[in-house]
VOGU-3710 file (C-alpha; in Angstrom, 3 decimals, decimal comma):
1> matiqkrndt> 68,237/31,084/82,824  71,471/29,155/83,178  73,374/29,165/86,454  77,163/28,829/86,612  79,278/27,471/89,450  83,064/27,308/89,570  84,461/23,976/90,756  88,261/24,009/91,006  89,470/24,456/87,416  86,072/23,681/85,793
11> yrirvssgyd> 82,686/25,348/85,600  79,316/23,649/86,023  76,463/25,011/83,917  72,933/24,128/85,073  69,703/24,722/83,153  66,098/23,983/84,085  63,712/22,855/81,359  60,529/22,891/83,401  58,839/20,083/85,288  58,032/16,470/84,482
21> vhgkqimhtr> 54,609/14,807/84,720  55,179/14,225/88,444  55,901/17,895/89,185  59,635/17,380/89,640  61,920/20,035/88,206  64,016/18,832/85,286  67,614/19,975/85,653  70,425/19,471/83,157  74,117/19,920/83,771  77,144/20,461/81,593
31> twkpergmte> 80,765/20,839/82,700  83,108/23,197/80,849  86,853/23,475/81,331  88,809/26,475/79,971  91,731/25,821/77,692  95,154/26,384/79,182  96,436/29,927/78,742  93,030/31,637/78,525  92,747/34,986/80,295  89,982/35,723/82,806
41> rqikkelerq> 88,253/37,904/80,259  88,402/35,169/77,621  87,139/32,622/80,127  84,227/34,852/81,109  83,262/35,499/77,494  83,507/31,846/76,430  81,694/30,684/79,569  78,789/32,993/78,777  78,726/31,632/75,223  78,740/28,003/76,449
51> avlfeeecls> 75,902/28,789/78,859  73,793/30,326/76,090  74,443/27,389/73,734  73,589/24,851/76,411  70,402/26,693/77,338  69,342/26,818/73,676  69,916/23,084/73,372  67,805/22,470/76,443  64,982/24,726/75,276  65,029/23,157/71,797
61> gynvksikfe> 64,583/19,751/73,337  68,060/18,250/73,059  68,258/18,430/76,809  68,451/14,821/77,826  71,062/13,623/75,386  73,062/12,259/78,276  70,190/10,126/79,569  70,839/6,420/79,343  68,630/4,140/77,279  67,348/2,298/80,366
71> dftkqwfkey> 66,311/5,523/82,107  64,648/6,891/78,989  62,776/3,611/78,492  61,329/3,944/81,990  60,189/7,459/81,096  58,688/6,121/77,873  56,609/3,582/79,805  55,158/6,336/82,019  54,738/9,053/79,409  53,635/6,961/76,415
81> aelrlkpnti> 53,146/3,206/76,833  50,890/3,298/79,889  48,686/5,895/78,191  48,541/4,421/74,681  49,187/0,679/74,728  47,087/-2,240/75,906  47,924/-3,757/79,310  49,019/-7,067/77,823  51,353/-5,289/75,413  52,868/-3,314/78,299
91> tfyhsmepri> 53,329/-6,514/80,334  54,972/-8,185/77,335  57,335/-5,242/76,796  58,298/-5,316/80,481  59,243/-8,986/80,077  61,683/-7,944/77,331  63,427/-5,321/79,463  66,097/-7,547/81,114  67,701/-8,607/77,827  67,494/-5,117/76,324
101> fkslghirmd> 68,861/-3,349/79,401  71,701/-5,833/79,770  72,999/-4,994/76,284  71,806/-1,444/75,650  70,604/0,013/78,951  73,925/1,646/79,878  74,342/3,469/76,533  73,465/7,167/76,331  70,606/7,943/73,960  72,746/10,246/71,822
111> rltphdiqkf> 75,423/7,563/71,527  73,137/4,652/70,663  74,136/3,510/67,181  72,653/1,108/64,615  75,691/-1,110/65,206  74,841/-1,379/68,932  71,324/-2,517/68,093  72,413/-4,836/65,275  74,904/-6,479/67,617  72,128/-7,015/70,172
121> iveltqskrf> 69,848/-8,519/67,513  72,586/-10,979/66,504  73,041/-11,927/70,177  69,337/-12,726/70,372  69,698/-15,374/67,676  71,758/-17,380/70,182  69,511/-16,665/73,167  67,323/-19,288/74,764  63,593/-18,938/75,304  62,449/-17,787/78,739
131> dnsqknggrl> 59,864/-20,569/79,015  62,521/-23,308/78,512  60,429/-24,658/75,642  62,260/-26,687/73,008  60,138/-25,098/70,295  62,378/-23,813/67,488  65,240/-25,731/69,072  64,876/-23,784/72,295  65,896/-20,590/70,484  63,989/-17,389/69,830
141> stksidlyrt> 62,113/-17,295/66,545  62,548/-14,606/63,894  59,207/-13,134/64,961  60,270/-12,963/68,618  63,545/-11,254/67,707  61,705/-8,767/65,524  59,491/-7,881/68,512  62,623/-6,752/70,370  63,541/-4,568/67,413  60,001/-3,193/67,331
151> misticsyav> 60,106/-2,229/71,007  63,490/-0,499/70,687  62,376/1,269/67,508  59,145/2,464/69,151  61,140/3,927/72,062  63,613/5,601/69,695  60,796/7,017/67,563  59,351/8,584/70,695  62,804/9,983/71,516  62,924/11,585/68,058
161> rmnvirdnpc> 59,495/13,168/68,583  60,640/14,457/71,976  63,785/15,910/70,347  66,045/13,739/72,471  67,759/12,277/69,399  67,679/13,354/65,762  67,284/9,973/64,023  65,961/6,520/64,840  68,977/4,140/64,869  66,681/1,151/64,211
171> rnitipkiis> 65,874/2,295/60,709  68,304/0,007/58,869  68,470/-2,918/61,279  68,407/-6,369/59,659  66,713/-9,333/61,318  68,649/-12,565/60,610  66,425/-15,165/59,009  65,922/-18,183/61,226  64,401/-21,306/59,708  61,564/-22,289/62,021
181> pekevytlee> 60,084/-25,772/62,098  56,730/-26,386/60,424  53,704/-25,407/62,474  52,048/-28,259/64,344  48,743/-28,536/62,491  46,237/-31,357/62,191  45,827/-32,990/58,831  42,349/-33,034/57,322  41,978/-36,656/58,397  42,977/-35,828/61,984
191> aqkmlelfae> 40,561/-32,901/62,097  37,714/-35,109/60,867  38,600/-37,759/63,459  38,606/-35,108/66,193  35,123/-33,910/65,206  33,863/-37,508/65,115  35,224/-38,105/68,617  33,591/-34,881/69,782  30,234/-36,371/68,778  30,817/-39,116/71,363
201> edesnyqyvc> 31,732/-36,728/74,201  29,645/-36,546/77,363  27,382/-33,501/77,674  29,428/-32,351/80,686  32,229/-31,590/78,218  30,032/-30,122/75,511  31,172/-26,560/76,191  34,679/-27,560/75,077  33,312/-29,464/72,087  31,640/-26,210/71,084
211> fyslavytgf> 34,794/-24,203/71,758  37,131/-26,346/69,619  34,549/-26,827/66,878  34,251/-23,059/66,585  38,052/-22,762/66,572  38,266/-25,084/63,555  35,335/-23,672/61,593  36,030/-19,962/62,233  39,765/-19,626/62,860  39,053/-17,193/65,704
221> rqgellglew> 41,854/-16,530/68,180  41,475/-18,079/71,645  40,854/-14,682/73,247  38,201/-13,903/70,626  36,422/-17,187/71,343  36,521/-16,598/75,097  35,185/-13,069/74,551  32,141/-14,179/72,545  28,735/-13,291/73,961  25,394/-14,698/72,890
231> kdidfdkrvi> 24,352/-11,340/71,465  27,263/-11,655/69,004  25,570/-14,619/67,328  22,789/-14,179/64,773  21,289/-17,676/64,642  18,939/-16,854/61,758  21,603/-15,403/59,460  24,276/-17,817/60,765  26,673/-14,928/61,432  29,112/-14,645/64,351
241> svrrtsiynk> 30,705/-11,258/65,122  33,971/-10,652/66,951  33,590/-7,544/69,105  35,911/-8,158/72,074  38,625/-10,445/73,367  39,117/-12,032/76,775  42,706/-11,798/77,995  44,654/-12,908/81,056  46,887/-10,428/82,833  48,143/-11,148/86,326
251> skggmytetp> 48,704/-7,467/87,152  45,043/-6,745/86,340  43,753/-9,516/88,564  43,350/-12,303/86,022  40,937/-12,441/83,095  39,627/-9,160/81,711  37,906/-7,929/78,567  39,747/-5,883/75,951  39,163/-4,636/72,431  40,364/-7,037/69,709
261> ktaqslrslk> 44,012/-7,175/68,633  43,630/-4,910/65,573  40,902/-2,868/63,912  40,627/-5,624/61,304  39,946/-8,126/64,095  36,489/-6,591/64,457  34,743/-8,782/61,918  31,697/-10,925/61,185  31,815/-14,394/59,707  29,060/-16,528/58,245
271> vpevvidilk> 29,298/-20,110/59,488  27,818/-23,397/58,242  24,621/-24,850/59,699  26,538/-27,489/61,644  28,188/-24,756/63,733  24,824/-23,156/64,512  23,469/-26,547/65,590  26,424/-27,009/67,968  25,909/-23,523/69,407  22,158/-24,084/69,884
281> kwkrlqneqr> 22,797/-27,297/71,783  25,382/-25,632/74,019  23,030/-22,692/74,680  20,351/-25,139/75,849  22,822/-26,949/78,129  24,111/-23,651/79,523  20,550/-22,532/80,309  20,036/-25,777/82,211  23,271/-25,129/84,094  22,085/-21,605/84,938
291> emtgdmwtdt> 18,841/-22,918/86,397  20,702/-25,491/88,518  23,142/-22,862/89,813  20,366/-20,460/90,810  21,381/-17,284/92,667  25,090/-18,143/92,404  24,969/-17,641/88,628  26,588/-14,421/87,326  24,902/-13,286/84,137  27,721/-12,164/81,820
301> drvftkwnge> 26,112/-13,305/78,534  29,386/-15,075/77,721  29,209/-18,133/75,503  32,028/-19,879/77,376  31,855/-19,663/81,153  32,839/-21,124/84,474  30,294/-23,139/86,456  28,810/-19,893/87,845  28,534/-17,899/84,626  31,749/-15,899/85,008
311> pmhrdcprry> 34,063/-15,696/81,956  36,061/-18,873/81,387  39,781/-18,836/82,262  42,158/-19,153/79,323  43,723/-22,386/80,670  40,453/-24,343/80,794  40,258/-25,244/77,069  43,892/-26,346/77,030  43,516/-28,541/80,122  40,427/-30,178/78,646
321> fitfckrtgm> 42,093/-30,839/75,288  45,190/-32,405/76,881  42,921/-34,816/78,758  40,836/-35,438/75,635  43,925/-36,311/73,558  45,293/-38,674/76,214  41,912/-40,393/76,493  41,327/-40,774/72,747  44,891/-41,173/71,456  44,716/-37,989/69,399
331> ryvschsmrh> 47,923/-36,080/68,753  47,930/-32,950/70,911  48,233/-29,549/69,251  47,632/-26,100/70,703  44,406/-24,166/70,375  46,186/-21,716/68,067  46,918/-24,629/65,738  43,173/-24,833/65,070  43,476/-21,328/63,639  46,334/-22,487/61,418
341> lnatllinag> 44,219/-25,474/60,372  41,361/-23,168/59,407  43,718/-21,007/57,342  45,253/-24,054/55,654  41,824/-25,403/54,684  40,819/-22,014/53,265  43,997/-21,681/51,222  43,873/-25,258/49,908  40,262/-24,644/48,884  41,504/-21,863/46,604
351> vdvktvqtcl> 40,328/-18,900/48,696  42,239/-15,736/47,774  44,635/-14,070/50,196  42,433/-10,998/50,801  39,495/-13,174/51,867  41,732/-15,298/54,103  43,057/-12,099/55,685  39,525/-10,879/56,367  38,441/-14,197/57,861  41,459/-14,381/60,161
361> ghssptttmr> 41,339/-10,719/61,136  44,921/-9,987/60,097  45,940/-6,339/59,856  46,877/-6,687/56,171  47,218/-9,262/53,359  50,987/-8,930/53,819  50,678/-10,436/57,289  48,644/-13,323/55,908  51,174/-13,988/53,148  54,080/-13,821/55,593
371> vylhtfqsaq> 52,510/-16,276/58,040  51,156/-18,697/55,433  53,590/-18,225/52,556  54,533/-21,916/52,436  50,873/-22,966/52,472  50,040/-20,608/49,593  53,040/-21,874/47,614  51,988/-25,496/48,155  48,419/-24,712/47,088  49,639/-22,936/43,961
381> aaaseavasa> 51,874/-25,879/43,090  48,936/-28,260/43,533  46,796/-26,002/41,334  49,400/-26,135/38,573  49,476/-29,929/38,789  45,666/-29,977/38,575  45,781/-27,909/35,379  48,368/-30,241/33,863  46,310/-33,254/34,871  43,131/-31,799/33,375
391> lsfspksdag> 44,804/-31,054/30,044  46,429/-34,497/29,871  48,935/-33,277/27,291  52,016/-35,359/26,536  54,459/-34,071/23,896  55,909/-36,532/21,393  59,373/-37,772/22,108  62,274/-36,682/19,918  64,057/-39,986/20,440  64,859/-41,924/17,283
401> enrslkvs> 63,614/-39,261/14,922  65,778/-38,626/11,868  66,537/-35,021/11,347  68,146/-33,512/8,241  70,059/-30,315/8,608  70,181/-27,950/5,710  73,619/-26,452/5,469  74,030/-23,324/3,462
//
């Protein structure tokens, strides 16, 4: 039931639409001012009509139209994100809040337009990276900018479902295409050199030899590698299964175990004998380490661990590889580049896009094509050249030939 209060020459209409998840009553207010010249009877009649209309709007859900985007986003985190999304995704979305709120936070939900969002997206093309990295010229990549759009669109979609707004203003937003530099990936020769140098590594570093060898041969993500447990490896069938991922999140106290990135990330991959041999050797060395550690060892069944058996921290492989590259003169690339190397080798070997998608655990072949479009195009061009080379066909030249034209 709406309540009405007179305030000078205006009237304040208040309606309750129940209670929020914290038990706090949700109140909504609208101010109505009579037109000049209206009689008391007309005012009373119109005021009652305005109260009924406002109450119907509130009961139908269009009751928080005046809420600002920043305030609604905070509600979205509590009512949706924290219940449905993974902790790392929530942390990542929180890191995007400052830029979004600066440009869009003050706008009411019912007044948020596609132009407001498009303008923000264009601004992002000139924004610098938070980590001060000079990657992509120090600017945000197309993928990073699209993640901002995705977050805003997800919030607006929730607002539509909650009847706060009627349409999602992100529907027709265009992401400007930014030409990103080529991915830093080892050549085949560099990868072979790296594996040869691994063979000379001391056994104290063998865990990392195993880690990076698996990264090259399987294309698993770093978190998937760190989440591997010995029970995920079938040594007889030479099959490794991805069933979990190990992720770092400061708010959750450091490293923790999570389900893989997508449903397609749950996968099994048959590996060559050389990979099984590397794993067997590391398992033997880890068992020796367990015996030396004694009661201080924590049995987690993880393949890659700290000195006491606890899951390895995500920074350990990177720190090792930086030292390894400095010591051997190898060019340093990130662990994720090993995944790109694996994909490149598969594509250049003629493996079809669906199989590459399955091996990499992408959500769809479209994702694989988008990420490795240039690699697929290069492989197709090389295939065409191979066909031409195999046929060895050379058409006769027309030069110097006499031609007679028959004129009718």
